[in-house]
C-alpha positions as CSV (number, residue, x, y, z in Angstrom):
1,M,-9.7,-7.0,-83.7
2,R,-10.8,-5.3,-80.6
3,H,-14.1,-6.5,-79.1
4,P,-16.3,-4.0,-77.4
5,I,-18.3,-4.7,-74.3
6,R,-21.9,-4.1,-75.0
7,V,-25.0,-4.3,-72.9
8,R,-26.5,-6.8,-75.3
9,T,-23.9,-9.3,-74.6
10,L,-23.5,-8.8,-71.1
11,V,-27.0,-9.0,-70.0
12,P,-27.1,-12.6,-70.8
13,A,-23.6,-13.2,-69.5
14,L,-24.4,-11.8,-66.1
15,A,-27.2,-14.3,-65.8
16,A,-24.8,-17.2,-66.7
17,L,-22.1,-15.9,-64.3
18,A,-24.4,-15.7,-61.5
19,A,-25.5,-19.3,-62.0
20,A,-22.0,-20.3,-62.4
21,G,-20.7,-18.5,-59.3
22,L,-18.2,-16.4,-61.5
23,L,-19.8,-13.0,-61.3
24,T,-17.0,-11.4,-59.2
25,G,-14.4,-10.3,-61.7
26,C,-15.2,-12.6,-64.4
27,L,-16.3,-11.6,-68.0
28,G,-16.1,-14.9,-69.9
29,T,-19.5,-16.7,-70.8
30,E,-18.5,-20.0,-72.1
31,P,-19.3,-23.3,-70.4
32,A,-16.5,-24.4,-68.0
33,P,-15.0,-27.6,-68.6
34,D,-15.2,-30.5,-66.2
35,K,-12.5,-30.8,-63.8
36,P,-11.4,-33.8,-61.9
37,A,-10.8,-33.6,-58.0
38,G,-7.3,-32.8,-57.0
39,T,-5.1,-30.9,-54.8
40,T,-4.4,-27.2,-54.7
41,A,-0.9,-27.4,-55.7
42,A,0.3,-25.2,-58.7
43,K,1.2,-26.9,-61.8
44,P,4.8,-26.9,-63.0
45,G,6.5,-23.7,-64.3
46,A,4.4,-22.6,-67.3
47,K,5.9,-22.9,-71.0
48,G,6.1,-19.6,-73.0
49,A,4.4,-20.0,-76.2
50,A,4.5,-16.4,-77.6
51,S,5.0,-12.9,-76.7
52,L,2.0,-10.4,-76.1
53,G,1.7,-6.7,-76.0
54,A,3.5,-5.5,-79.0
55,P,1.7,-4.0,-82.0
56,G,0.2,-6.9,-84.2
57,T,-0.3,-9.0,-81.4
58,A,-4.0,-9.8,-80.0
59,C,-3.4,-7.3,-77.5
60,A,-1.5,-3.9,-78.0
61,L,-0.2,-2.9,-74.7
62,P,2.4,-0.4,-73.0
63,V,4.2,-3.7,-72.1
64,S,4.9,-7.0,-73.3
65,F,5.5,-10.5,-71.8
66,E,5.4,-14.1,-72.5
67,L,2.1,-15.9,-72.8
68,A,1.7,-19.2,-71.3
69,E,1.0,-22.2,-73.8
70,N,-2.5,-22.5,-74.7
71,W,-3.9,-19.4,-72.9
72,K,-5.9,-17.4,-75.4
73,P,-5.8,-13.4,-75.4
74,K,-8.6,-11.1,-76.6
75,A,-8.2,-7.3,-76.6
76,V,-10.9,-5.6,-74.8
77,T,-12.8,-2.2,-75.2
78,V,-15.0,-0.8,-72.5
79,S,-17.8,1.3,-73.9
80,A,-17.9,4.5,-71.9
81,D,-21.7,4.9,-72.3
82,D,-22.6,1.1,-71.2
83,E,-23.1,1.2,-67.6
84,I,-22.9,-2.6,-67.1
85,A,-19.8,-2.6,-69.2
86,A,-18.3,-0.1,-67.1
87,A,-19.1,-1.9,-63.8
88,L,-17.3,-5.0,-65.3
89,G,-14.7,-3.4,-67.2
90,K,-13.5,-0.8,-64.9
91,Q,-12.1,-1.2,-61.1
92,G,-11.0,1.9,-59.3
93,P,-8.5,3.8,-61.4
94,A,-8.0,1.3,-64.1
95,T,-9.8,0.2,-67.3
96,M,-9.6,-3.5,-68.6
97,V,-7.8,-3.7,-72.0
98,C,-7.0,-7.3,-72.3
99,E,-8.4,-10.7,-71.2
100,I,-6.5,-14.1,-71.5
101,D,-8.6,-17.2,-71.1
102,A,-7.2,-20.1,-69.5
103,K,-9.9,-22.6,-70.5
104,S,-7.9,-24.1,-73.2
105,A,-5.0,-24.6,-70.8
106,G,-7.6,-26.7,-68.6
107,N,-8.4,-24.2,-66.1
108,I,-11.3,-21.9,-65.0
109,G,-10.0,-18.1,-64.9
110,F,-8.3,-15.4,-66.7
111,L,-5.2,-13.3,-66.6
112,R,-6.3,-9.7,-67.2
113,V,-4.6,-6.5,-68.1
114,W,-5.5,-3.3,-66.7
115,S,-4.7,0.2,-67.8
116,A,-4.3,3.2,-65.4
117,G,-3.0,6.7,-65.8
118,K,0.2,8.0,-65.2
119,G,1.4,8.0,-61.4
120,P,2.8,5.5,-58.9
121,A,2.3,2.1,-59.7
122,K,1.5,1.2,-56.0
123,A,-1.2,4.0,-55.8
124,A,-3.1,2.7,-58.9
125,L,-2.9,-0.8,-57.3
126,E,-4.2,0.3,-54.0
127,G,-7.0,1.9,-55.8
128,F,-7.7,-1.1,-57.7
129,V,-7.9,-3.3,-54.8
130,K,-10.0,-0.8,-52.6
131,A,-12.5,-1.1,-55.4
132,E,-12.9,-4.8,-55.0
133,K,-15.9,-5.8,-53.1
134,N,-15.2,-7.9,-50.0
135,A,-11.5,-7.9,-50.3
136,S,-9.4,-8.8,-47.2
137,K,-6.2,-10.1,-46.2
138,V,-4.4,-7.5,-48.4
139,V,-0.6,-7.7,-48.5
140,Y,1.5,-5.4,-50.6
141,N,5.2,-6.1,-51.6
142,E,7.8,-3.9,-53.7
143,I,9.2,-6.5,-56.2
144,A,11.2,-6.5,-59.5
145,A,9.0,-7.7,-62.5
146,G,11.1,-8.5,-65.6
147,G,14.0,-6.4,-63.9
148,T,11.5,-3.4,-63.6
149,P,10.5,-1.9,-60.1
150,A,7.1,-3.0,-59.4
151,T,4.4,-3.4,-56.6
152,E,2.7,-6.8,-56.2
153,V,-0.5,-7.5,-53.9
154,T,-2.0,-10.9,-52.7
155,Y,-5.6,-10.7,-51.2
156,T,-8.8,-12.8,-50.8
157,V,-12.1,-12.1,-52.0
158,Y,-15.2,-13.3,-50.4
159,N,-17.7,-14.6,-53.1
160,K,-21.2,-14.5,-51.6
161,I,-22.7,-16.8,-54.3
162,M,-20.3,-19.7,-53.6
163,E,-20.1,-18.8,-50.1
164,E,-16.2,-19.0,-49.7
165,S,-13.3,-16.8,-50.1
166,K,-10.7,-17.1,-52.9
167,E,-7.1,-16.0,-53.4
168,E,-6.4,-13.2,-56.0
169,R,-3.2,-11.4,-56.9
170,A,-1.9,-8.8,-59.2
171,F,1.1,-6.5,-60.0
172,A,1.7,-3.2,-61.3
173,L,4.3,-1.2,-63.1
174,S,4.6,2.2,-64.3
175,T,5.5,2.8,-68.0
176,P,5.8,6.1,-70.1
177,K,2.2,5.5,-71.1
178,G,0.7,5.0,-67.7
179,T,0.5,2.3,-65.1
180,V,-0.5,-1.4,-66.0
181,I,-1.9,-3.7,-63.7
182,I,-1.8,-7.6,-64.5
183,H,-4.4,-9.6,-62.3
184,L,-4.9,-13.1,-61.9
185,G,-8.4,-14.2,-60.3
186,G,-9.9,-17.8,-60.8
187,L,-13.0,-19.6,-60.1
188,D,-11.6,-20.6,-56.7
189,T,-8.6,-20.8,-54.7
190,Q,-7.4,-24.1,-56.3
191,E,-7.8,-22.7,-59.9
192,H,-6.0,-19.7,-58.9
193,R,-3.0,-21.8,-57.4
194,E,-3.1,-23.9,-60.5
195,M,-2.6,-20.7,-62.9
196,L,0.0,-19.2,-61.0
197,P,2.9,-20.5,-63.4
198,A,1.3,-18.4,-66.2
199,Y,1.2,-15.4,-64.0
200,E,4.7,-15.8,-62.6
201,L,5.7,-16.2,-66.5
202,A,4.2,-12.8,-67.2
203,R,5.6,-11.1,-64.2
204,S,9.2,-12.4,-64.8
205,S,9.2,-11.5,-68.5
206,V,7.3,-8.2,-68.6
207,K,9.0,-5.2,-69.9
208,A,7.8,-1.6,-70.9
209,L,7.5,-1.0,-74.6
């Protein structure tokens, strides 16, 4: 079942996110779990639990990829007539279609899937990053994602609420149904790096449907 983004749910969510320092690029509203102090080293390689993207899965997408264990996917529908929903669910040429929550895996962040129109993957990814406020240190690379040519970007975003920059990254690939962008954010750089194995699992296993 798809979950439309509505103003009545996003208004209190915005307040909660601002209080938690999660306003930049985050739609989740549940309380974050307590985390012990630790290093910024990534966790060992993620274990694939299921495939996501095919019809009948939580998010029907133009691509499929392996989902890391305990990550929880939810389909997202952005309501075109909701300004707040559009502000959170659209970025540059892309619209969010799926949100995969890391909370059950012990991290604070999301792997998000965005859909863009047909065209070069790099152009869509460049538009996506340019629409991100306070982005810097942007680096693009041509890669193979699941054996398919793709473009990947790494960059940092300055969070004014937390008064620090955090790492983010995404990759994009073209499919017959349009360009797909898979993005990994996180509460901060430590969370981002700890979630990298799940992102890398998706990148290495992705394929167009």
